[in-house]
C-alpha positions as a printed Julia matrix, in Angstrom:
200×3 Matrix{Float64}:
 133.97  123.57   61.01
 135.46  126.91   59.97
 134.0   128.59   63.1
 135.56  125.94   65.35
 138.92  126.48   63.68
 138.68  130.25   64.15
 137.78  129.82   67.81
 140.74  127.51   68.29
 143.05  130.06   66.67
 141.62  132.82   68.84
 142.32  130.8    71.96
 145.8   129.95   70.73
 146.77  133.58   70.17
 144.81  135.14   73.03
 147.1   136.82   75.56
 147.44  134.96   78.87
 145.57  136.31   81.89
 147.67  138.79   83.77
 148.26  138.57   87.51
 145.84  141.45   87.96
 143.05  139.35   86.4
 143.46  136.69   89.1
 142.16  136.72   92.64
 144.01  135.51   95.73
 142.33  132.09   95.79
 143.27  131.45   92.16
 146.94  132.08   92.95
 146.9   130.16   96.25
 145.15  127.15   94.75
 148.31  125.97   92.99
 150.63  126.67   95.92
 151.87  124.18   98.51
 150.8   125.0   102.05
 153.51  125.65  104.65
 152.1   124.82  108.08
 155.02  126.34  110.02
 157.33  128.99  108.59
 160.23  128.46  111.02
 161.28  124.93  109.91
 160.74  125.87  106.25
 163.15  128.81  106.53
 165.63  126.81  108.63
 165.84  124.07  105.97
 166.24  126.62  103.18
 168.87  128.8   104.88
 170.77  126.06  106.71
 173.29  126.52  109.51
 175.98  123.92  108.97
 178.39  124.59  111.82
 179.3   121.08  112.97
 182.58  120.08  111.31
 181.71  116.38  111.17
 178.11  116.84  110.01
 178.8   119.73  107.61
 178.96  117.75  104.32
 175.66  116.01  105.06
 174.08  119.25  106.31
 175.16  121.19  103.23
 173.83  118.43  100.97
 170.45  118.62  102.76
 170.35  122.4   102.37
 171.18  122.17   98.66
 168.45  119.55   98.23
 165.9   121.71  100.06
 166.68  124.73   97.87
 166.55  122.65   94.69
 163.22  121.14   95.73
 161.74  124.6    96.41
 163.12  126.2    93.25
 160.38  127.59   91.02
 157.59  126.38   93.3
 154.95  128.49   94.99
 154.06  128.14   98.67
 151.38  129.66  100.86
 151.62  130.4   104.57
 149.25  131.92  107.11
 150.84  134.34  109.55
 149.11  134.8   112.92
 149.58  137.9   115.09
 150.44  140.01  112.05
 149.06  143.32  113.34
 152.58  144.74  113.59
 153.05  144.14  109.86
 149.98  146.08  108.66
 149.22  149.78  109.04
 145.96  151.29  107.75
 145.94  154.82  106.38
 142.79  156.7   105.51
 142.71  157.64  101.79
 139.65  159.41  100.44
 136.62  157.2   100.85
 138.66  154.1   101.64
 141.94  152.96  103.1
 145.44  152.14  102.0
 146.81  149.17  103.93
 150.6   149.28  104.17
 152.17  145.85  104.65
 155.74  145.32  105.82
 156.83  142.19  103.87
 159.28  141.05  106.55
 157.93  138.02  108.42
 159.9   136.58  111.32
 160.26  132.83  111.43
 162.32  131.96  114.5
 165.15  134.42  113.92
 165.07  134.04  110.14
 162.91  136.23  107.94
 160.72  135.69  104.89
 160.87  138.86  102.82
 159.57  140.17   99.53
 162.92  140.59   97.82
 166.06  141.17   99.84
 166.6   144.19  102.09
 169.43  146.22  100.57
 169.9   148.86  103.26
 169.63  149.38  107.01
 168.26  152.1   109.27
 170.34  154.18  111.71
 170.21  151.34  114.24
 171.31  148.75  111.72
 167.95  147.03  111.24
 167.09  145.85  107.7
 164.79  148.08  105.67
 162.44  146.81  103.0
 159.88  148.47  100.73
 156.28  148.39  101.89
 153.47  146.76   99.93
 150.36  148.89   99.5
 146.94  147.23   99.3
 143.8   149.3    98.65
 141.1   148.64  101.21
 137.46  149.5   100.58
 134.89  149.8   103.38
 132.01  147.42  102.55
 128.6   148.99  101.99
 126.75  149.43  105.27
 129.88  149.13  107.41
 131.04  152.06  109.51
 134.67  153.16  109.45
 135.14  152.34  113.13
 134.0   148.76  112.48
 136.43  148.46  109.56
 139.26  149.75  111.75
 138.36  147.55  114.73
 140.6   144.53  113.93
 143.56  146.88  113.39
 142.96  148.63  116.72
 142.64  145.34  118.63
 145.51  143.6   116.84
 143.27  140.89  115.38
 145.08  140.7   112.06
 146.45  137.71  110.17
 148.15  137.49  106.8
 148.08  134.88  104.08
 151.04  135.04  101.74
 151.68  133.17   98.5
 155.39  133.31   97.71
 158.13  131.81   95.59
 161.54  131.52   97.35
 164.5   132.82   95.36
 167.66  133.1    97.45
 169.21  133.6   100.9
 170.22  137.07  102.1
 172.41  138.27  105.0
 173.12  141.69  106.49
 175.81  142.21  109.11
 174.51  143.57  112.41
 175.95  146.91  113.46
 177.82  147.11  116.75
 177.34  143.43  117.57
 178.24  139.98  116.34
 176.1   138.03  113.96
 173.86  138.97  111.09
 170.25  139.34  110.06
 169.34  136.68  107.53
 166.43  135.21  105.72
 164.91  134.05  102.47
 164.31  136.56   99.7
 161.12  135.52   97.93
 158.8   136.93   95.36
 155.44  137.57   96.99
 152.79  136.51   94.48
 149.73  137.45   96.53
 148.88  138.79   99.99
 145.58  138.68  101.86
 144.77  140.52  105.1
 142.33  138.69  107.39
 140.23  139.62  110.4
 141.46  137.04  112.91
 138.22  137.23  114.92
 135.97  136.16  112.07
 138.33  134.68  109.49
 136.88  137.07  106.9
 139.21  138.71  104.37
 139.68  142.47  104.7
 141.69  143.1   101.53
 143.94  141.24   99.12
 146.4   141.93   96.36
 147.86  139.82   93.58
 151.27  141.08   92.43
């Protein structure tokens, strides 16, 4: 009886598992799947320009943001080769991910871009994911999906707010949803096999 009580106390006061103790599937398991990023972002950002429909539109946008608040979502991004750059590091690789995903003119980003480059395009910090070459695989085979553009991403994220940056030298703005990326997985699109993953 005393042992059971001690075990219960140990469980009660044991520190919770950190994000680093979890794998991608553990994080994604509790997230809601987004089949198409474009309509998700459009509902969250909202463009209420019609004078007569504006009150209803703004109410729908507010409801969409409230519904998404605090929730985690997962999305698979096809044709993501332009978002991932491999760099050779020692005996492995460092995979640099640009966390700026286009969704029909709106972007899903890890945090909000706070600055722009010389041409006025939004800049955002890269995510670095260590990539190890599996035993028995040659480097050229590991690099093959990057060379051929056969890269997909899976992202688990929690939306936080809308961001906008004024375009330079032209009308309009860049805009999107600033989210917290909870986990990212890089996939070989030819086989569906994971290449590397990171839990934030």
